[in-house]
Each structure stands twice: as C-alpha cells, then as structure tokens.
C-alpha positions in Angstrom: 50.5 4.7 -26.5 51.2 3.2 -23.0 50.8 -0.5 -23.1 48.3 -0.6 -20.3 45.9 2.3 -22.0 42.9 1.2 -23.9 42.0 2.6 -27.5 39.5 5.0 -27.7 36.9 2.9 -29.2 36.9 0.2 -26.4 36.9 2.8 -23.8 33.7 4.1 -25.4 32.2 0.8 -25.5 32.9 0.3 -21.7 31.4 3.7 -20.9 28.1 2.9 -23.0 27.8 -0.4 -21.3 28.0 1.1 -18.0 25.6 3.7 -18.8 23.3 1.1 -20.1 23.5 -0.9 -17.0 22.6 2.2 -15.1 19.6 3.0 -17.2 18.3 -0.5 -16.9 18.6 -0.5 -13.3 17.0 2.9 -13.2 14.1 1.8 -15.4 13.4 -1.3 -13.1 13.3 1.0 -10.0 10.9 3.3 -11.7 8.7 0.6 -13.1 8.6 -1.0 -9.5 7.5 2.1 -8.0 4.9 3.1 -10.7 3.5 -0.1 -10.4 3.3 -0.7 -6.5 2.4 3.2 -5.8 -0.9 2.8 -7.8 -2.6 0.2 -5.9 -2.8 -1.2 -2.4 -2.4 -4.8 -1.2 -5.8 -6.8 -2.0 -4.7 -10.6 -1.6 -2.0 -11.4 1.1 -0.7 -14.6 2.3 0.7 -14.9 5.6 2.7 -18.0 6.9 2.9 -19.0 10.4 -0.5 -17.1 11.0 -1.5 -19.2 14.1 0.1 -16.9 16.9 2.6 -14.0 17.3 3.6 -11.5 14.7 1.8 -13.6 11.7 -1.8 -13.4 13.8 -1.2 -9.8 14.6 -0.3 -8.9 11.1 -3.4 -10.4 9.7 -5.9 -8.8 12.1 -4.0 -5.3 11.2 -4.4 -5.9 7.4 -8.0 -7.2 7.9 -10.8 -5.2 6.2 -13.3 -5.3 3.4 -12.2 -5.8 -0.1 -9.2 -7.6 1.2 -8.5 -11.4 0.9 -6.0 -12.8 3.4 -4.8 -16.5 2.8 -3.3 -17.4 6.2 -1.6 -20.8 7.0 -0.4 -22.7 10.0 0.0 -26.1 11.7 -2.4 -25.4 14.5 -6.2 -26.2 13.6 -8.0 -24.5 16.6 -6.0 -21.2 16.5 -5.8 -20.8 12.8 -9.6 -21.2 12.6 -10.2 -18.8 15.5 -8.3 -16.2 13.6 -10.3 -16.8 10.7 -13.4 -15.9 12.5 -11.8 -12.6 13.8 -10.9 -11.7 10.4 -14.1 -12.3 8.7 -15.6 -10.4 11.5 -13.4 -7.4 10.2 -14.8 -7.7 6.8 -12.0 -9.4 5.2 -12.4 -12.6 3.0 -10.5 -15.6 4.2 -8.7 -18.9 3.0 -7.3 -20.9 6.1 -5.1 -23.7 5.3 -3.4 -26.1 7.5 -0.2 -26.2 5.9 3.4 -27.0 7.0 5.9 -24.7 5.2 8.4 -27.5 4.8 6.1 -29.3 2.5 7.5 -27.8 -0.7 5.0 -29.3 -3.2 2.0 -28.2 -1.0 3.3 -24.7 -0.9 3.7 -24.7 -4.7 0.3 -25.9 -5.3 -1.2 -23.2 -3.2 0.5 -20.5 -4.8 -0.8 -21.7 -8.3 -4.3 -22.1 -7.0 -4.0 -18.7 -5.6 -3.0 -17.4 -9.0 -5.9 -18.7 -10.7 -8.6 -16.8 -8.3 -6.8 -14.5 -6.3 -3.2 -13.7 -7.1 -1.1 -12.6 -4.2 0.1 -9.2 -4.3 1.9 -9.5 -0.9 3.4 -12.6 0.6 4.8 -12.4 4.1 7.1 -15.5 4.8 6.6 -15.3 8.6 6.8 -18.9 9.9 9.6 -19.9 12.1 10.5 -21.5 15.2 12.8 -21.0 18.1 13.4 -23.6 20.8 16.0 -25.1 23.4 16.9 -28.7 23.3 15.2 -30.7 26.0 14.8 -34.6 26.8 11.8 -35.0 24.1 13.8 -33.3 21.1 17.7 -34.0 21.0 19.8 -30.8 20.2 20.7 -32.4 16.7 16.9 -33.0 15.7 16.0 -29.4 16.8 18.8 -27.8 15.1 17.7 -29.7 11.6 14.1 -28.5 12.4 15.0 -25.1 12.8 16.8 -24.7 9.5 13.8 -26.7 7.9 11.2 -24.3 9.0 13.3 -21.0 9.3 15.1 -21.3 5.8 13.8 -24.0 3.8 10.0 -23.1 4.8 11.0 -19.3 3.5 12.5 -20.8 0.1 9.3 -22.7 -0.3 6.9 -19.9 0.4 8.8 -17.3 -1.6 10.2 -19.0 -4.6 6.8 -20.3 -6.3 5.1 -16.7 -5.3 8.2 -14.9 -6.8 8.1 -17.0 -10.0 4.3 -16.2 -10.5 4.8 -12.4 -9.4 7.6 -11.9 -11.9 5.7 -13.3 -14.9 2.9 -10.9 -14.2 5.2 -7.9 -13.4 3.9 -7.0 -10.2 4.0 -8.0 -6.4 5.8 -7.6 -3.0 7.4 -10.1 -1.0 8.2 -9.9 2.7 10.7 -12.2 4.9 10.7 -11.9 8.3 14.4 -12.2 9.7 15.2 -11.0 13.2 17.6 -8.9 15.3 19.3 -12.1 16.1 19.8 -12.4 12.3 22.3 -9.5 12.2 25.0 -11.6 13.1 25.5 -15.4 14.4 24.9 -15.5 17.9 26.9 -17.9 20.2 23.5 -18.2 22.5 21.4 -19.5 19.6 23.5 -20.7 16.8 20.9 -22.5 14.7 18.1 -19.9 15.0 20.5 -16.9 14.5 22.0 -18.5 11.6 19.0 -19.5 9.9 17.9 -15.7 10.3 21.0 -14.3 9.1 20.5 -16.5 5.9 17.2 -15.6 4.9 18.1 -11.9 5.6 21.0 -12.0 3.2 19.3 -14.3 0.5 16.4 -11.6 0.6 18.7 -8.8 0.2 20.6 -10.5 -2.6 17.3 -11.3 -4.5 16.0 -7.9 -4.2 17.8 -6.3 -7.5 16.8 -9.5 -9.4 13.1 -8.9 -8.4 13.0 -5.3 -8.8 14.0 -5.9 -12.6 10.7 -7.5 -13.1 8.5 -5.3 -11.0 8.6 -7.2 -7.7 9.4 -5.6 -4.3 11.2 -7.2 -1.5 11.0 -6.1 2.4 13.2 -7.6 5.2 11.5 -7.4 8.4 13.8 -7.5 11.5 12.1 -7.6 14.9 13.3 -7.5 18.2 11.5 -9.4 21.0 7.8 -9.4 20.4 5.1 -11.0 22.6 4.3 -14.7 21.2 4.2 -18.0 22.1 8.0 -18.3 21.5 8.6 -15.4 24.0 6.4 -16.7 26.5 8.8 -20.1 26.9 11.5 -17.7 27.5 12.6 -17.2 31.1 15.5 -14.8 30.7 14.9 -10.7 30.3 14.0 -9.7 26.9 14.7 -6.1 26.7 12.3 -3.9 24.9 9.7 -6.4 24.5 6.9 -5.3 22.4 3.4 -6.2 22.2 2.5 -8.4 19.1 -0.2 -5.5 18.2 2.3 -2.8 18.2 4.7 -4.7 16.1 2.1 -5.5 13.6 1.3 -1.6 13.2 4.9 -1.1 12.6 5.2 -3.9 9.9 2.0 -3.0 8.2 2.8 0.6 7.8 6.2 -0.1 6.5 5.0 -2.5 4.1 2.5 -0.1 2.7 5.3 2.6 2.3 7.4 -0.5 0.4 10.3 -0.1 2.8 13.4 -2.1 2.0 14.0 -2.7 5.5 11.5 -2.5 8.6 13.8 -3.0 11.8 12.5 -2.5 15.6 12.4 -1.5 18.2 15.2 1.4 17.4 16.8 0.6 20.9 17.5 -3.2 20.1 18.7 -2.2 16.6 21.1 0.2 18.1 22.6 -2.1 20.7 22.7 -5.0 18.2 24.6 -2.8 15.8 27.1 -1.6 18.6 27.8 -5.4 19.6 28.4 -6.4 16.2 31.1 -3.9 15.5 33.0 -5.2 18.5 35.9 -7.5 17.9 35.1 -11.0 17.4 36.6 -12.4 20.8 34.9 -9.6 22.8 31.7 -10.1 21.3 31.9 -13.9 21.8 32.8 -13.6 25.3 29.9 -11.1 26.1 27.3 -12.9 24.3 28.1 -16.4 25.5 26.9 -15.3 29.1 23.5 -15.5 27.7 20.9 -18.2 28.1 21.6 -20.7 25.7 19.1 -22.1 22.8 19.5 -24.1 19.7 
C-alpha cells in the first residue's frame, strides 16, 4: 500500500461525513423554503424609516393585517409616515430610536417578540456625508461606521437570536453598489457597506440551518435626503418608490441578493475587474466623501 493511501475504512468514514454534511445543508435549505413559502410577512421592522428607501419600503408593505415597526431619529417625519401607513390599513409602532444604542435595539426586539414577533427585519439605517467645518473628517468617519456597521449589528443580532429560537424569520441588510469594492471617493461609506454585505453573506448559511433567511440589498443611487445633498452626477438615479417596489418584490420571493439598477451593477462589476492601480486612478477623479 502506498504511504499516502488511506485505508478503506478511513476513506469510507470521510465519504460518509461528506454525505452527512451535504444532507444537513440540503435539509436546512428545504426547511427554510418550506417555512417561508407558506407565509407572508405580517410583522416587519424597518430601521431608518424617516426618509428615502426605508420610508418608501414601509409604504409599499403597508396594508391590512400587516404590523409595521418603524424607527428613526426624526420625530416629525417618522410620525408623518406613521399616519400614512395607518391610512393604508396597517397597524404601526413608531419608535424614535438610534440604531447605535445597542441596549435599546435589543429591548425593542424582545418587546416585539412578546406581542408581534418580527418575521422580517430590514436593517436600513445608514448615513453618507462629506466633512465640513461643523463635523471634522475623523468624527464623521467614526459616525459612519457606528451607524452603517454597528447599527446593522445592533439591529440584526437580537432579532436573529429570537428568530433562530423559533425557527422562522427573514433578515434583509441594505448595503450599496458602493459596497462592491472600497472606493477612494468614499472610503468610510464604501468600507462600511462592504462590511455589512460580507457579514450578511457569511451569516446566511448559519441562519438557514435554523430556518432564517438572509437577503442582501444592493441599491445604486436612489432619491433620498442623502442624494439630495450630492452635487455631482448620479447615473441611473431611481425614485425611492420604484426602488421600494423592486425591494419588496425581491423580499417576497426570498431572493438572496437584490441589486439594482442593472446598469449600475454591470458598470461597477466592470470597474472592479480592472487592475487596482487603474481602478484607483479612474475612481479617484470623482467628488470626495467620507
């Protein structure tokens, strides 16, 4: 026998272990799809609902027999949205919350579990901005990571723990086309979106094993208070209402990834395939953000 050849019993054990792993993965896949295709979303959490994508998605989901929990930091805008959602027939819980507040986000998830357990959580809250005289670059960079990254973790982790315990639920994380690669024009923003995209993708198999789904949302430019502040051209910018229809349709079909518009996705894929020095030279010509 060759010294590198394993004995037959050991080879058999390895094959059996491999088959067992495949069966476990396939069982988790079937379990998730069976659970999720038999129901629609009835209790939905949307963070960052005061404006933009979160605001539009809440309106798109609003109807009778749906309970929407919306959070944001702007009281007037959040309560104006609450009135719109109620007018469409939804029941609503509106909470002024900062996603950076870990204990408050955990408490909200636990409270909901006792009354209207979330079957869909959309971690949408995020910021993008440029340094100015009032906010130094270093402070803004820390704020971006606190909200865009830590805020997503504070939203998803407590909800995911509760969903996994009951073996059902779905989580959506809003990344960005800027999150397909770190951008020299927006280092902090793009890096935060790269991070949440990668984390969501890495968590997907673990969540699926417990019957919980994961969708990564990758939008291009969408009309919002963030884009209103931009003074540079924004190719293929999309109304928030149209973006919301794409997102809700994709979530209802439990898509793993929802990326749009296709033109921006295609353009960014082409750019990211360029050699690093060329990519940096091309992208560095754009307007700078944090």
